[in-house]
C-alpha positions in Angstrom: 10.0 46.0 59.5 9.7 46.9 62.9 7.6 48.5 63.2 -8.7 58.6 52.7 -8.9 55.9 50.7 -8.0 57.2 47.6 -9.1 56.2 43.8 -6.9 55.0 41.0 -7.4 58.5 39.7 -3.9 59.5 42.1 -1.8 57.4 39.5 0.1 60.1 37.9 -2.0 63.1 39.6 -0.7 65.8 41.4 -1.5 66.6 45.2 0.1 69.6 46.6 0.7 69.6 50.6 2.1 72.0 52.4 3.6 70.6 55.7 4.1 73.4 58.3 6.7 71.5 61.0 8.5 74.3 61.9 7.5 75.8 65.5 7.0 79.7 66.3 9.9 82.1 65.1 10.8 82.2 68.9 12.1 78.8 68.8 15.4 78.3 70.0 18.4 78.0 67.4 21.5 75.6 67.8 24.8 75.2 66.7 27.7 72.9 66.7 30.3 73.3 69.1 33.9 74.0 67.7 34.7 70.4 68.8 31.4 69.0 67.3 32.3 70.9 64.1 36.1 69.6 63.9 34.8 65.8 64.3 32.2 66.3 61.6 35.0 67.9 59.5 37.5 65.3 59.8 35.2 62.5 59.4 34.6 60.0 56.6 31.5 60.6 54.3 29.5 57.5 55.2 31.2 56.6 58.4 29.7 56.6 62.0 30.9 59.4 64.1 30.6 59.9 67.8 29.9 63.3 69.6 28.4 63.1 73.2 25.8 65.1 74.2 25.0 66.8 70.7 22.6 64.4 69.4 18.7 65.5 70.4 14.9 65.1 69.0 14.0 68.9 69.1 16.4 70.5 66.5 14.3 73.0 64.5 12.2 71.0 61.6 12.4 72.3 57.9 9.4 73.3 56.9 8.6 71.4 53.2 6.3 71.2 50.6 5.5 67.8 49.4 3.8 67.1 46.4 2.9 63.7 45.0 4.9 62.6 41.9 3.4 60.6 39.0 4.5 57.2 39.8 3.9 53.4 39.5 0.5 51.2 41.4 2.4 50.4 44.3 2.1 46.8 46.6 3.4 46.0 49.8 3.6 42.6 51.2 4.2 42.8 54.8 1.0 41.7 56.6 1.6 39.1 57.7 5.5 39.6 57.9 5.9 35.9 59.6 3.9 33.7 57.5 2.8 31.0 60.1 1.2 28.4 58.0 3.1 26.2 56.0 1.1 26.9 52.4 -1.1 30.4 51.7 -1.3 33.3 50.0 -0.2 36.4 52.0 -1.0 38.9 49.5 -3.2 39.2 46.6 -3.8 42.3 44.3 -5.2 43.1 41.2 -3.8 46.0 38.8 -4.6 47.7 35.6 -2.4 48.6 32.7 0.7 50.2 33.6 3.8 50.5 35.6 3.5 48.5 39.0 6.2 48.7 42.0 6.3 45.5 44.5 8.0 45.2 47.7 8.3 41.9 49.2 9.0 41.8 52.8 7.8 38.2 54.2 9.6 35.8 56.8 9.3 32.1 57.1 7.8 31.8 60.4 6.3 28.2 60.3 7.4 26.9 63.8 4.5 24.1 64.4 4.6 21.0 64.6 8.3 21.8 63.6 10.6 24.4 61.9 10.6 23.8 58.1 11.9 25.1 55.0 9.8 27.0 52.8 9.8 28.9 49.6 8.3 32.6 49.6 7.8 33.6 46.0 5.9 36.3 44.0 3.5 34.9 40.9 1.6 37.2 38.5 -1.4 36.3 36.6 -2.9 37.7 33.0 -6.4 38.5 33.6 -6.8 40.2 30.4 -8.0 39.0 27.2 -4.8 39.5 25.0 -1.3 38.5 25.6 0.4 40.2 28.2 3.7 41.7 28.2 5.8 42.1 31.6 8.6 44.2 31.3 11.2 44.4 33.8 12.2 48.2 34.9 14.3 48.0 38.3 14.9 44.7 40.0 16.3 44.1 43.8 16.1 40.6 45.1 18.2 39.4 48.3 19.5 36.0 49.5 16.9 35.2 52.0 18.8 35.7 55.6 18.1 36.5 59.2 20.4 39.8 58.8 17.2 42.0 58.3 19.8 45.1 58.2 22.2 44.2 55.6 18.9 42.6 53.5 17.2 45.9 53.9 20.3 48.1 53.3 21.6 46.0 50.4 18.1 45.7 48.7 17.6 49.5 48.7 21.2 50.3 47.3 20.5 47.5 44.5 17.1 49.0 43.5 18.6 52.6 43.0 21.6 51.1 41.1 19.2 49.1 38.7 18.4 49.7 35.1 17.0 46.4 33.5 16.8 46.6 29.9 15.5 44.1 27.3 13.6 42.0 30.1 10.1 41.4 28.6 8.5 38.1 29.1 4.7 37.1 27.3 2.1 35.9 29.5 -0.7 34.3 27.9 -4.5 35.1 29.1 -5.3 33.2 32.1 -1.4 32.1 32.5 0.6 32.6 35.7 4.5 33.1 35.8 6.8 33.6 38.5 7.6 37.6 38.7 11.1 36.8 40.3 12.6 33.4 39.2 15.4 33.7 41.9 12.8 33.5 44.1 11.5 30.4 42.9 14.9 29.0 43.3 15.7 30.2 47.1 15.1 27.8 49.9 14.0 29.7 53.2 15.0 28.5 56.5 12.6 29.7 59.6 12.8 33.3 60.7 14.6 34.0 57.2 13.8 37.4 55.3 12.8 37.3 51.5 13.2 40.5 50.3 12.4 42.0 46.4 11.9 45.3 45.2 10.4 45.1 41.5 9.3 47.6 39.1 7.6 46.4 36.0 5.2 47.3 33.4 2.2 45.3 32.1 -0.2 46.1 29.3 -3.0 43.9 30.5 -5.1 43.8 33.9 -3.4 41.7 35.8 -3.7 39.8 39.5 -0.4 40.0 42.0 0.2 37.1 44.9 3.2 36.2 47.0 2.6 33.1 48.5 4.4 30.6 50.8 4.8 26.7 49.5 7.3 24.1 49.9 10.8 24.5 48.1 9.8 21.8 45.5 7.0 23.1 44.3 6.8 26.0 41.9 5.0 29.1 42.5 2.4 28.9 39.6 1.8 25.4 40.5 1.3 26.3 44.1 -1.1 29.4 43.1 -3.6 26.4 41.3 -3.8 24.9 44.6 -3.7 27.3 47.1 -7.3 28.5 48.0 -6.6 30.3 51.2 -5.6 34.1 51.7 -4.1 35.0 54.9 -6.7 37.5 56.5 -5.2 41.0 57.1 -4.2 42.2 60.5 -3.3 45.7 59.9 0.0 44.8 61.8 3.9 45.6 60.5 4.1 48.0 57.8 0.8 46.5 56.1 0.1 45.2 53.3 -2.4 46.5 50.2 -2.6 48.2 46.8 -1.8 52.2 47.0 -2.0 54.9 44.2 1.0 57.1 46.2 4.4 55.5 45.7 6.5 58.8 44.6 6.9 62.1 46.5 8.7 65.1 45.2 10.0 67.3 48.7 11.1 70.6 48.7 12.2 73.3 51.7 9.6 75.8 51.6 12.3 78.3 52.5 16.2 78.8 51.7 18.0 77.5 55.0 21.0 79.9 55.6 24.1 78.3 57.6 23.9 81.7 60.0 20.6 80.0 61.3 22.2 77.1 63.1 21.0 73.4 63.1 17.8 72.1 61.0 16.5 68.8 60.5 14.4 67.1 58.1 11.4 64.9 59.4 10.0 62.4 56.5 8.0 59.3 57.1 7.0 60.0 61.0 3.3 59.3 60.1 2.5 62.9 61.4 4.1 65.8 59.9 4.2 63.3 56.7 1.1 60.8 57.0 0.9 57.2 56.0 0.0 56.7 52.9 -3.6 55.4 52.4 -4.7 52.5 50.3 -6.8 49.0 49.5 -6.5 45.4 50.4 -7.6 42.7 48.3 -11.0 42.8 46.0 -12.9 43.7 48.9 -10.9 46.9 49.1 -10.5 47.2 53.0 -8.6 50.0 54.1 -4.9 49.7 54.2 -2.2 51.8 55.5 1.6 51.7 55.1 2.6 52.3 58.3 6.3 53.6 57.9 5.8 54.5 53.8 8.4 51.8 53.1 9.2 51.3 49.4 8.2 54.9 49.0 10.3 57.1 46.9 11.5 60.9 48.3 13.0 62.8 45.7 14.3 65.9 48.0 15.4 69.3 47.1 16.6 71.6 49.7 17.7 75.2 48.7 20.7 76.8 51.2 22.5 79.7 51.4 25.9 80.5 53.5 25.8 84.2 54.3 28.8 82.9 57.1 30.7 81.1 54.7 30.2 77.6 56.8 29.4 74.5 54.9 26.4 72.0 55.6 27.0 68.7 57.0 23.9 66.1 56.4 24.0 63.8 59.0 21.5 61.2 60.3 21.2 58.7 63.5 18.9 56.0 64.9 16.4 58.7 66.7 14.1 55.4 68.3 16.6 53.6 70.4 15.6 54.9 73.9 11.7 54.4 73.3 11.5 51.2 71.5 13.4 47.9 72.6 13.1 46.7 68.8 14.9 49.7 67.7 18.4 49.0 68.5 19.7 49.7 65.1 19.5 51.6 61.9 21.0 51.2 58.2 19.8 52.8 55.0 21.1 53.5 51.6 20.4 56.9 50.0 20.7 58.2 46.1 22.6 61.4 46.3 23.1 64.1 43.7 25.8 66.7 42.9 25.8 70.1 41.5 26.2 68.6 37.9 23.7 66.0 38.9 25.9 62.9 39.0 24.6 60.3 41.2 26.5 58.2 44.3 24.7 55.5 46.0 25.7 55.5 49.6 25.1 52.6 52.2 24.9 54.3 55.8 26.9 53.3 57.5 29.3 52.5 55.1 31.6 51.2 57.7 29.1 48.9 60.0 26.4 47.3 59.6 23.9 49.7 61.6 24.3 52.5 63.8 23.2 51.8 67.7 22.1 54.8 69.3 23.5 58.1 70.5 26.1 59.3 70.6 26.4 57.6 67.1 25.7 59.7 64.0 26.1 58.7 60.3 27.9 61.4 58.3 25.6 61.4 55.1 27.4 64.5 53.0 29.1 67.5 53.4 28.4 70.4 51.2 30.5 72.9 50.5 29.3 76.9 49.6 30.2 78.1 46.2 31.1 81.5 46.3 29.8 81.7 42.9 26.5 81.0 44.0 24.0 82.8 46.1 21.5 79.9 46.9 22.8 76.1 46.2 20.5 73.1 46.4 20.9 69.6 48.1 19.3 66.9 45.8 19.0 63.3 47.0 16.7 60.4 46.8 15.3 58.9 50.4 13.3 55.7 51.0 12.4 54.6 54.5 14.9 51.8 55.1 13.5 48.3 55.6 13.9 46.7 59.1 14.4 49.8 60.8 12.2 52.1 62.8 11.3 55.8 61.9 11.7 58.4 61.6 15.5 58.7 60.5 16.2 62.5 60.8 18.0 64.2 58.2 19.8 66.8 60.1 21.8 69.6 58.3 24.6 71.1 60.8 26.6 73.9 59.9 30.3 73.6 59.8 33.6 75.7 59.7 36.0 74.2 57.0 
């Protein structure tokens, strides 16, 4: 990833935040030209479109309410992103009985005295006094690759699509097992990314570790002999244990197509702050710089008093100000008015979108004459390997 301390009371708790992100009413409104509307209207959903001179960062922002939803304990492993030592623990956190979301984002960075192949895996130890049941709910595991964008897009799509059933393992007190057997089989070459996104439930207290070792050694065996945990540096997205994993986001007001173009800016670290937590037994301060792995369950109310539709588009808004932000790709979960879900990689016709004038057409929402107010409903999660924010822009278009 290019990139408050709280107590466990937030697990399942509710915290309401009113984000006043829009400027004063005197702010200028923006509208798409007839030609721009035509390009969007005739574009293929999911694909890259080009609109010269259209994209900008100062479209009016949508005011939104953000609420912490009940969700799992959340662990992210991305500090260090590049594991430079041949064998070490890169993350170690204790969890209480309940649901856990684990996001593994680590790279084999060993190059001294030479580049060598490694294994990066995640293990769990039952630290309770009774046999522990580990029940997998969602599973997303990618082959190690240097194509970080593809890994990030596919990993998020697989997570959205995952619905694991009848996957329960028993772990004796003190026993250590691999969380993902596929990670145990992977051989990770230098500079390859290991990307795993999991959600599971445990009924005993447990310790979760992400470690790097040699390919021929199992994760549980390596865990027994590894003594060093790599110090955190507060770099990259970060690492640690977090009490916030899911947000409900809703527009404060009902959008009207006649008011012009608007944009929803989330996961920017400003209007939408990074989540905060702790690192390790010492409970050092942690933050997730990007809110990677957090799910935003989003609902935007809108109406069409001029008969226009709304096109949802996004773009790589950071390409001009950061040399590491040359591309952006994501995946989203979108719902129609009947609750039917579609999962879409974006863009669908290319690996990434690069920079303006490129934008991605996410969806077109048509006005329903039988309804005064309609609702746009999607799940967004900040895409791994991409810079943030990725603005979600709503463009009124004439059909």
